[in-house]
TORKOL-4160 file (C-alpha; in steps of 0.2 Angstrom, whole numbers, padded with zeros to 4 digits, m for minus):
363
<pt num="1" X="0297" Y="m0099" Z="0352"/>
<pt num="2" X="0313" Y="m0091" Z="0349"/>
<pt num="3" X="0320" Y="m0073" Z="0346"/>
<pt num="4" X="0334" Y="m0066" Z="0336"/>
<pt num="5" X="0341" Y="m0060" Z="0351"/>
<pt num="6" X="0342" Y="m0078" Z="0359"/>
<pt num="7" X="0349" Y="m0087" Z="0343"/>
<pt num="8" X="0366" Y="m0096" Z="0348"/>
<pt num="9" X="0372" Y="m0095" Z="0330"/>
<pt num="10" X="0372" Y="m0076" Z="0331"/>
<pt num="11" X="0390" Y="m0070" Z="0329"/>
<pt num="12" X="0392" Y="m0058" Z="0345"/>
<pt num="13" X="0411" Y="m0054" Z="0350"/>
<pt num="14" X="0404" Y="m0049" Z="0367"/>
<pt num="15" X="0401" Y="m0069" Z="0370"/>
<pt num="16" X="0409" Y="m0071" Z="0387"/>
<pt num="17" X="0416" Y="m0088" Z="0395"/>
<pt num="18" X="0401" Y="m0098" Z="0405"/>
<pt num="19" X="0396" Y="m0094" Z="0423"/>
<pt num="20" X="0398" Y="m0114" Z="0429"/>
<pt num="21" X="0386" Y="m0110" Z="0444"/>
<pt num="22" X="0371" Y="m0107" Z="0434"/>
<pt num="23" X="0363" Y="m0123" Z="0427"/>
<pt num="24" X="0357" Y="m0125" Z="0409"/>
<pt num="25" X="0369" Y="m0110" Z="0404"/>
<pt num="26" X="0369" Y="m0107" Z="0385"/>
<pt num="27" X="0381" Y="m0093" Z="0386"/>
<pt num="28" X="0385" Y="m0077" Z="0394"/>
<pt num="29" X="0386" Y="m0060" Z="0383"/>
<pt num="30" X="0387" Y="m0042" Z="0385"/>
<pt num="31" X="0379" Y="m0031" Z="0373"/>
<pt num="32" X="0380" Y="m0012" Z="0369"/>
<pt num="33" X="0363" Y="m0008" Z="0373"/>
<pt num="34" X="0366" Y="m0013" Z="0393"/>
<pt num="35" X="0383" Y="m0007" Z="0397"/>
<pt num="36" X="0389" Y="m0015" Z="0413"/>
<pt num="37" X="0377" Y="m0030" Z="0412"/>
<pt num="38" X="0382" Y="m0047" Z="0409"/>
<pt num="39" X="0367" Y="m0058" Z="0403"/>
<pt num="40" X="0368" Y="m0076" Z="0407"/>
<pt num="41" X="0357" Y="m0086" Z="0395"/>
<pt num="42" X="0349" Y="m0101" Z="0401"/>
<pt num="43" X="0337" Y="m0115" Z="0397"/>
<pt num="44" X="0325" Y="m0118" Z="0412"/>
<pt num="45" X="0318" Y="m0136" Z="0416"/>
<pt num="46" X="0303" Y="m0128" Z="0426"/>
<pt num="47" X="0293" Y="m0111" Z="0425"/>
<pt num="48" X="0280" Y="m0112" Z="0438"/>
<pt num="49" X="0288" Y="m0110" Z="0456"/>
<pt num="50" X="0276" Y="m0118" Z="0468"/>
<pt num="51" X="0273" Y="m0108" Z="0485"/>
<pt num="52" X="0277" Y="m0117" Z="0500"/>
<pt num="53" X="0262" Y="m0126" Z="0508"/>
<pt num="54" X="0256" Y="m0116" Z="0523"/>
<pt num="55" X="0262" Y="m0099" Z="0516"/>
<pt num="56" X="0253" Y="m0083" Z="0520"/>
<pt num="57" X="0255" Y="m0080" Z="0501"/>
<pt num="58" X="0238" Y="m0076" Z="0492"/>
<pt num="59" X="0243" Y="m0086" Z="0476"/>
<pt num="60" X="0251" Y="m0103" Z="0475"/>
<pt num="61" X="0262" Y="m0101" Z="0461"/>
<pt num="62" X="0275" Y="m0088" Z="0454"/>
<pt num="63" X="0285" Y="m0086" Z="0436"/>
<pt num="64" X="0301" Y="m0078" Z="0437"/>
<pt num="65" X="0308" Y="m0074" Z="0419"/>
<pt num="66" X="0326" Y="m0066" Z="0427"/>
<pt num="67" X="0336" Y="m0069" Z="0442"/>
<pt num="68" X="0345" Y="m0052" Z="0447"/>
<pt num="69" X="0339" Y="m0036" Z="0442"/>
<pt num="70" X="0346" Y="m0021" Z="0433"/>
<pt num="71" X="0335" Y="m0008" Z="0442"/>
<pt num="72" X="0349" Y="m0010" Z="0456"/>
<pt num="73" X="0338" Y="m0005" Z="0470"/>
<pt num="74" X="0349" Y="m0004" Z="0486"/>
<pt num="75" X="0335" Y="m0010" Z="0496"/>
<pt num="76" X="0330" Y="m0025" Z="0486"/>
<pt num="77" X="0324" Y="m0039" Z="0497"/>
<pt num="78" X="0328" Y="m0051" Z="0483"/>
<pt num="79" X="0348" Y="m0049" Z="0484"/>
<pt num="80" X="0350" Y="m0063" Z="0495"/>
<pt num="81" X="0344" Y="m0076" Z="0481"/>
<pt num="82" X="0359" Y="m0071" Z="0471"/>
<pt num="83" X="0370" Y="m0081" Z="0484"/>
<pt num="84" X="0363" Y="m0097" Z="0477"/>
<pt num="85" X="0372" Y="m0095" Z="0462"/>
<pt num="86" X="0388" Y="m0090" Z="0472"/>
<pt num="87" X="0386" Y="m0072" Z="0467"/>
<pt num="88" X="0388" Y="m0058" Z="0478"/>
<pt num="89" X="0371" Y="m0048" Z="0484"/>
<pt num="90" X="0378" Y="m0032" Z="0479"/>
<pt num="91" X="0386" Y="m0027" Z="0462"/>
<pt num="92" X="0383" Y="m0045" Z="0456"/>
<pt num="93" X="0365" Y="m0044" Z="0459"/>
<pt num="94" X="0364" Y="m0028" Z="0448"/>
<pt num="95" X="0375" Y="m0033" Z="0435"/>
<pt num="96" X="0375" Y="m0052" Z="0432"/>
<pt num="97" X="0357" Y="m0056" Z="0425"/>
<pt num="98" X="0351" Y="m0073" Z="0422"/>
<pt num="99" X="0338" Y="m0075" Z="0407"/>
<pt num="100" X="0327" Y="m0089" Z="0407"/>
<pt num="101" X="0326" Y="m0090" Z="0387"/>
<pt num="102" X="0314" Y="m0104" Z="0386"/>
<pt num="103" X="0303" Y="m0100" Z="0400"/>
<pt num="104" X="0287" Y="m0097" Z="0390"/>
<pt num="105" X="0289" Y="m0113" Z="0381"/>
<pt num="106" X="0292" Y="m0122" Z="0397"/>
<pt num="107" X="0276" Y="m0113" Z="0405"/>
<pt num="108" X="0265" Y="m0118" Z="0391"/>
<pt num="109" X="0269" Y="m0136" Z="0394"/>
<pt num="110" X="0266" Y="m0135" Z="0413"/>
<pt num="111" X="0250" Y="m0126" Z="0410"/>
<pt num="112" X="0244" Y="m0141" Z="0399"/>
<pt num="113" X="0247" Y="m0154" Z="0412"/>
<pt num="114" X="0230" Y="m0162" Z="0418"/>
<pt num="115" X="0236" Y="m0160" Z="0436"/>
<pt num="116" X="0235" Y="m0140" Z="0434"/>
<pt num="117" X="0220" Y="m0132" Z="0443"/>
<pt num="118" X="0222" Y="m0115" Z="0436"/>
<pt num="119" X="0226" Y="m0106" Z="0452"/>
<pt num="120" X="0232" Y="m0090" Z="0453"/>
<pt num="121" X="0250" Y="m0085" Z="0445"/>
<pt num="122" X="0260" Y="m0070" Z="0450"/>
<pt num="123" X="0274" Y="m0061" Z="0440"/>
<pt num="124" X="0286" Y="m0048" Z="0448"/>
<pt num="125" X="0286" Y="m0054" Z="0467"/>
<pt num="126" X="0305" Y="m0057" Z="0466"/>
<pt num="127" X="0314" Y="m0049" Z="0452"/>
<pt num="128" X="0306" Y="m0036" Z="0440"/>
<pt num="129" X="0299" Y="m0046" Z="0423"/>
<pt num="130" X="0301" Y="m0029" Z="0415"/>
<pt num="131" X="0318" Y="m0025" Z="0417"/>
<pt num="132" X="0330" Y="m0019" Z="0403"/>
<pt num="133" X="0334" Y="m0035" Z="0397"/>
<pt num="134" X="0315" Y="m0038" Z="0393"/>
<pt num="135" X="0318" Y="m0027" Z="0379"/>
<pt num="136" X="0330" Y="m0037" Z="0372"/>
<pt num="137" X="0323" Y="m0055" Z="0375"/>
<pt num="138" X="0303" Y="m0052" Z="0374"/>
<pt num="139" X="0299" Y="m0065" Z="0387"/>
<pt num="140" X="0283" Y="m0058" Z="0394"/>
<pt num="141" X="0272" Y="m0059" Z="0378"/>
<pt num="142" X="0274" Y="m0077" Z="0379"/>
<pt num="143" X="0271" Y="m0079" Z="0396"/>
<pt num="144" X="0256" Y="m0069" Z="0395"/>
<pt num="145" X="0248" Y="m0077" Z="0380"/>
<pt num="146" X="0252" Y="m0095" Z="0388"/>
<pt num="147" X="0244" Y="m0090" Z="0406"/>
<pt num="148" X="0228" Y="m0082" Z="0395"/>
<pt num="149" X="0227" Y="m0098" Z="0384"/>
<pt num="150" X="0227" Y="m0109" Z="0398"/>
<pt num="151" X="0213" Y="m0100" Z="0407"/>
<pt num="152" X="0224" Y="m0096" Z="0422"/>
<pt num="153" X="0222" Y="m0080" Z="0432"/>
<pt num="154" X="0238" Y="m0069" Z="0434"/>
<pt num="155" X="0245" Y="m0053" Z="0441"/>
<pt num="156" X="0260" Y="m0043" Z="0437"/>
<pt num="157" X="0270" Y="m0031" Z="0448"/>
<pt num="158" X="0283" Y="m0020" Z="0441"/>
<pt num="159" X="0293" Y="m0003" Z="0441"/>
<pt num="160" X="0297" Y="m0006" Z="0422"/>
<pt num="161" X="0288" Y="0005" Z="0411"/>
<pt num="162" X="0291" Y="m0008" Z="0397"/>
<pt num="163" X="0275" Y="m0014" Z="0403"/>
<pt num="164" X="0267" Y="m0002" Z="0391"/>
<pt num="165" X="0273" Y="m0012" Z="0377"/>
<pt num="166" X="0261" Y="m0027" Z="0381"/>
<pt num="167" X="0245" Y="m0016" Z="0387"/>
<pt num="168" X="0236" Y="m0022" Z="0371"/>
<pt num="169" X="0240" Y="m0041" Z="0375"/>
<pt num="170" X="0236" Y="m0038" Z="0394"/>
<pt num="171" X="0220" Y="m0030" Z="0388"/>
<pt num="172" X="0215" Y="m0045" Z="0377"/>
<pt num="173" X="0221" Y="m0057" Z="0390"/>
<pt num="174" X="0209" Y="m0048" Z="0403"/>
<pt num="175" X="0195" Y="m0054" Z="0392"/>
<pt num="176" X="0199" Y="m0071" Z="0395"/>
<pt num="177" X="0205" Y="m0072" Z="0413"/>
<pt num="178" X="0205" Y="m0061" Z="0428"/>
<pt num="179" X="0221" Y="m0052" Z="0429"/>
<pt num="180" X="0230" Y="m0039" Z="0440"/>
<pt num="181" X="0242" Y="m0026" Z="0437"/>
<pt num="182" X="0252" Y="m0016" Z="0451"/>
<pt num="183" X="0266" Y="m0003" Z="0449"/>
<pt num="184" X="0278" Y="0000" Z="0462"/>
<pt num="185" X="0284" Y="0017" Z="0467"/>
<pt num="186" X="0294" Y="0020" Z="0483"/>
<pt num="187" X="0303" Y="0038" Z="0481"/>
<pt num="188" X="0296" Y="0054" Z="0475"/>
<pt num="189" X="0312" Y="0065" Z="0479"/>
<pt num="190" X="0322" Y="0063" Z="0461"/>
<pt num="191" X="0340" Y="0064" Z="0471"/>
<pt num="192" X="0334" Y="0051" Z="0483"/>
<pt num="193" X="0328" Y="0040" Z="0468"/>
<pt num="194" X="0345" Y="0043" Z="0459"/>
<pt num="195" X="0355" Y="0036" Z="0474"/>
<pt num="196" X="0344" Y="0022" Z="0478"/>
<pt num="197" X="0335" Y="0015" Z="0462"/>
<pt num="198" X="0350" Y="0020" Z="0448"/>
<pt num="199" X="0343" Y="0008" Z="0436"/>
<pt num="200" X="0324" Y="0011" Z="0438"/>
<pt num="201" X="0313" Y="0022" Z="0428"/>
<pt num="202" X="0310" Y="0038" Z="0437"/>
<pt num="203" X="0294" Y="0039" Z="0448"/>
<pt num="204" X="0286" Y="0052" Z="0434"/>
<pt num="205" X="0288" Y="0038" Z="0421"/>
<pt num="206" X="0281" Y="0025" Z="0432"/>
<pt num="207" X="0266" Y="0037" Z="0435"/>
<pt num="208" X="0263" Y="0039" Z="0417"/>
<pt num="209" X="0264" Y="0021" Z="0416"/>
<pt num="210" X="0248" Y="0020" Z="0429"/>
<pt num="211" X="0240" Y="0032" Z="0418"/>
<pt num="212" X="0243" Y="0022" Z="0402"/>
<pt num="213" X="0235" Y="0007" Z="0410"/>
<pt num="214" X="0221" Y="0015" Z="0417"/>
<pt num="215" X="0218" Y="0022" Z="0400"/>
<pt num="216" X="0218" Y="0005" Z="0391"/>
<pt num="217" X="0203" Y="0001" Z="0405"/>
<pt num="218" X="0213" Y="m0008" Z="0415"/>
<pt num="219" X="0214" Y="m0008" Z="0435"/>
<pt num="220" X="0231" Y="m0004" Z="0441"/>
<pt num="221" X="0235" Y="m0003" Z="0460"/>
<pt num="222" X="0251" Y="0007" Z="0467"/>
<pt num="223" X="0263" Y="m0001" Z="0479"/>
<pt num="224" X="0270" Y="0014" Z="0491"/>
<pt num="225" X="0284" Y="0002" Z="0495"/>
<pt num="226" X="0295" Y="0002" Z="0504"/>
<pt num="227" X="0294" Y="0017" Z="0515"/>
<pt num="228" X="0310" Y="0021" Z="0521"/>
<pt num="229" X="0310" Y="0027" Z="0540"/>
<pt num="230" X="0318" Y="0044" Z="0542"/>
<pt num="231" X="0320" Y="0047" Z="0522"/>
<pt num="232" X="0301" Y="0043" Z="0514"/>
<pt num="233" X="0290" Y="0044" Z="0529"/>
<pt num="234" X="0288" Y="0063" Z="0532"/>
<pt num="235" X="0270" Y="0069" Z="0530"/>
<pt num="236" X="0277" Y="0080" Z="0516"/>
<pt num="237" X="0285" Y="0064" Z="0505"/>
<pt num="238" X="0268" Y="0054" Z="0509"/>
<pt num="239" X="0256" Y="0068" Z="0505"/>
<pt num="240" X="0266" Y="0071" Z="0487"/>
<pt num="241" X="0266" Y="0052" Z="0484"/>
<pt num="242" X="0247" Y="0049" Z="0488"/>
<pt num="243" X="0241" Y="0064" Z="0479"/>
<pt num="244" X="0252" Y="0060" Z="0464"/>
<pt num="245" X="0245" Y="0041" Z="0464"/>
<pt num="246" X="0226" Y="0048" Z="0466"/>
<pt num="247" X="0229" Y="0061" Z="0451"/>
<pt num="248" X="0235" Y="0046" Z="0441"/>
<pt num="249" X="0218" Y="0037" Z="0443"/>
<pt num="250" X="0227" Y="0022" Z="0452"/>
<pt num="251" X="0214" Y="0008" Z="0458"/>
<pt num="252" X="0221" Y="0010" Z="0476"/>
<pt num="253" X="0237" Y="0010" Z="0486"/>
<pt num="254" X="0246" Y="m0004" Z="0496"/>
<pt num="255" X="0259" Y="0004" Z="0509"/>
<pt num="256" X="0273" Y="m0007" Z="0515"/>
<pt num="257" X="0287" Y="m0002" Z="0527"/>
<pt num="258" X="0306" Y="m0007" Z="0522"/>
<pt num="259" X="0311" Y="m0023" Z="0527"/>
<pt num="260" X="0331" Y="m0029" Z="0528"/>
<pt num="261" X="0334" Y="m0047" Z="0525"/>
<pt num="262" X="0351" Y="m0054" Z="0524"/>
<pt num="263" X="0361" Y="m0048" Z="0508"/>
<pt num="264" X="0349" Y="m0033" Z="0507"/>
<pt num="265" X="0352" Y="m0028" Z="0525"/>
<pt num="266" X="0372" Y="m0026" Z="0522"/>
<pt num="267" X="0371" Y="m0016" Z="0505"/>
<pt num="268" X="0358" Y="m0005" Z="0512"/>
<pt num="269" X="0366" Y="m0003" Z="0529"/>
<pt num="270" X="0382" Y="0001" Z="0519"/>
<pt num="271" X="0374" Y="0016" Z="0509"/>
<pt num="272" X="0365" Y="0023" Z="0525"/>
<pt num="273" X="0382" Y="0023" Z="0532"/>
<pt num="274" X="0389" Y="0033" Z="0519"/>
<pt num="275" X="0376" Y="0045" Z="0515"/>
<pt num="276" X="0365" Y="0047" Z="0532"/>
<pt num="277" X="0375" Y="0041" Z="0546"/>
<pt num="278" X="0365" Y="0051" Z="0558"/>
<pt num="279" X="0350" Y="0040" Z="0553"/>
<pt num="280" X="0360" Y="0022" Z="0560"/>
<pt num="281" X="0355" Y="0023" Z="0577"/>
<pt num="282" X="0336" Y="0024" Z="0571"/>
<pt num="283" X="0339" Y="0009" Z="0560"/>
<pt num="284" X="0347" Y="m0001" Z="0573"/>
<pt num="285" X="0333" Y="0002" Z="0585"/>
<pt num="286" X="0320" Y="m0002" Z="0572"/>
<pt num="287" X="0329" Y="m0017" Z="0564"/>
<pt num="288" X="0339" Y="m0023" Z="0578"/>
<pt num="289" X="0328" Y="m0038" Z="0581"/>
<pt num="290" X="0326" Y="m0043" Z="0564"/>
<pt num="291" X="0321" Y="m0040" Z="0546"/>
<pt num="292" X="0304" Y="m0031" Z="0551"/>
<pt num="293" X="0299" Y="m0015" Z="0559"/>
<pt num="294" X="0291" Y="m0018" Z="0575"/>
<pt num="295" X="0272" Y="m0016" Z="0576"/>
<pt num="296" X="0274" Y="0001" Z="0584"/>
<pt num="297" X="0281" Y="0008" Z="0569"/>
<pt num="298" X="0268" Y="0000" Z="0557"/>
<pt num="299" X="0254" Y="0006" Z="0566"/>
<pt num="300" X="0263" Y="0024" Z="0567"/>
<pt num="301" X="0264" Y="0024" Z="0548"/>
<pt num="302" X="0245" Y="0018" Z="0547"/>
<pt num="303" X="0239" Y="0033" Z="0557"/>
<pt num="304" X="0249" Y="0045" Z="0547"/>
<pt num="305" X="0244" Y="0037" Z="0531"/>
<pt num="306" X="0225" Y="0034" Z="0534"/>
<pt num="307" X="0220" Y="0053" Z="0532"/>
<pt num="308" X="0229" Y="0055" Z="0516"/>
<pt num="309" X="0222" Y="0041" Z="0508"/>
<pt num="310" X="0204" Y="0048" Z="0514"/>
<pt num="311" X="0209" Y="0065" Z="0509"/>
<pt num="312" X="0211" Y="0057" Z="0490"/>
<pt num="313" X="0198" Y="0046" Z="0489"/>
<pt num="314" X="0209" Y="0030" Z="0491"/>
<pt num="315" X="0202" Y="0024" Z="0506"/>
<pt num="316" X="0185" Y="0017" Z="0500"/>
<pt num="317" X="0178" Y="0000" Z="0505"/>
<pt num="318" X="0179" Y="m0015" Z="0495"/>
<pt num="319" X="0170" Y="m0016" Z="0480"/>
<pt num="320" X="0174" Y="0003" Z="0475"/>
<pt num="321" X="0193" Y="0004" Z="0471"/>
<pt num="322" X="0203" Y="0003" Z="0486"/>
<pt num="323" X="0202" Y="m0016" Z="0493"/>
<pt num="324" X="0200" Y="m0023" Z="0512"/>
<pt num="325" X="0217" Y="m0027" Z="0520"/>
<pt num="326" X="0224" Y="m0042" Z="0511"/>
<pt num="327" X="0240" Y="m0048" Z="0503"/>
<pt num="328" X="0239" Y="m0034" Z="0489"/>
<pt num="329" X="0238" Y="m0045" Z="0473"/>
<pt num="330" X="0224" Y="m0056" Z="0467"/>
<pt num="331" X="0220" Y="m0072" Z="0474"/>
<pt num="332" X="0219" Y="m0066" Z="0492"/>
<pt num="333" X="0200" Y="m0067" Z="0492"/>
<pt num="334" X="0194" Y="m0069" Z="0473"/>
<pt num="335" X="0175" Y="m0068" Z="0479"/>
<pt num="336" X="0177" Y="m0052" Z="0485"/>
<pt num="337" X="0181" Y="m0042" Z="0469"/>
<pt num="338" X="0178" Y="m0043" Z="0451"/>
<pt num="339" X="0187" Y="m0052" Z="0438"/>
<pt num="340" X="0202" Y="m0042" Z="0432"/>
<pt num="341" X="0203" Y="m0031" Z="0446"/>
<pt num="342" X="0219" Y="m0029" Z="0458"/>
<pt num="343" X="0214" Y="m0029" Z="0477"/>
<pt num="344" X="0225" Y="m0016" Z="0485"/>
<pt num="345" X="0222" Y="m0014" Z="0503"/>
<pt num="346" X="0220" Y="0002" Z="0514"/>
<pt num="347" X="0237" Y="0006" Z="0524"/>
<pt num="348" X="0226" Y="0008" Z="0540"/>
<pt num="349" X="0228" Y="m0005" Z="0548"/>
<pt num="350" X="0241" Y="m0015" Z="0538"/>
<pt num="351" X="0237" Y="m0032" Z="0541"/>
<pt num="352" X="0249" Y="m0040" Z="0528"/>
<pt num="353" X="0259" Y="m0052" Z="0537"/>
<pt num="354" X="0277" Y="m0049" Z="0536"/>
<pt num="355" X="0283" Y="m0063" Z="0526"/>
<pt num="356" X="0268" Y="m0059" Z="0512"/>
<pt num="357" X="0274" Y="m0041" Z="0512"/>
<pt num="358" X="0291" Y="m0046" Z="0507"/>
<pt num="359" X="0286" Y="m0056" Z="0491"/>
<pt num="360" X="0275" Y="m0040" Z="0486"/>
<pt num="361" X="0289" Y="m0028" Z="0490"/>
<pt num="362" X="0297" Y="m0026" Z="0472"/>
<pt num="363" X="0316" Y="m0022" Z="0470"/>
């Protein structure tokens, strides 16, 4: 399937010299509707990414329609992946977006193989499938249709309100296969959001997306992630967040503290040094030994969040909305929840393994 925006015979003066480090490159282009972005259109050879054997991930495969992300979240864990393209993890990650133009076509072929066992497929575990470029390329309708037609259960995690466009298609798909939808909302202060997530839809817009999803009859969990020590872990901020999530009708909440992998660590620390230098000693203490906060901080955060979830009815046991502790996406325990639901664990106790949480915290 081809869309007008992907036609190579279009006369676009914005076409740029190719990026030699990107395999399968068709062209690189800048377009007026996305100022500051360079879109590198490629033809991919594979669509399904197998999760390494022995991983704690609750799913066996992922699909990524893009590399890089125009949401430009300063804390995004996926920044390090741009180094594989010999691009930097800062500005290039935000502005050099690789677009897999034939991903739906390739995915259909892979799903048709006799060896495909119809295991759960996760979308949005790396960069966002509903970032701005999706409005131009319309890759997700083909991906959703391919998964549903093959009988493959899947989930989508996003910050992009463009998902609203595909709600009718997702509702139809839910009649054929189990699906789960999740919206990531990390920050509830407008000024902090503008500083740390300059390309992402506002928190209010994402709450409206949650309402739209549930109004369409689909379950929708919210990932309150990442929680930023000293910035978004106050009682006031968390109370505001959990209350707004509950009012939006979310299925449940997953709370994940910030982790700082190489690439994201340098970019976020630079921002913290400029904007909140007094927090640097605290971050050195929390992340001095690695990418993840100590168990003591996770336990402290769990104790702080648990009564808020209880107050707003988001601490329900499995089977009634909020799910038992687990990975936060369908596939971790498919026997424990109805078809089409998104299992979203309680924040207390937080038993999500660190490497799993990394994949579930959308940039």
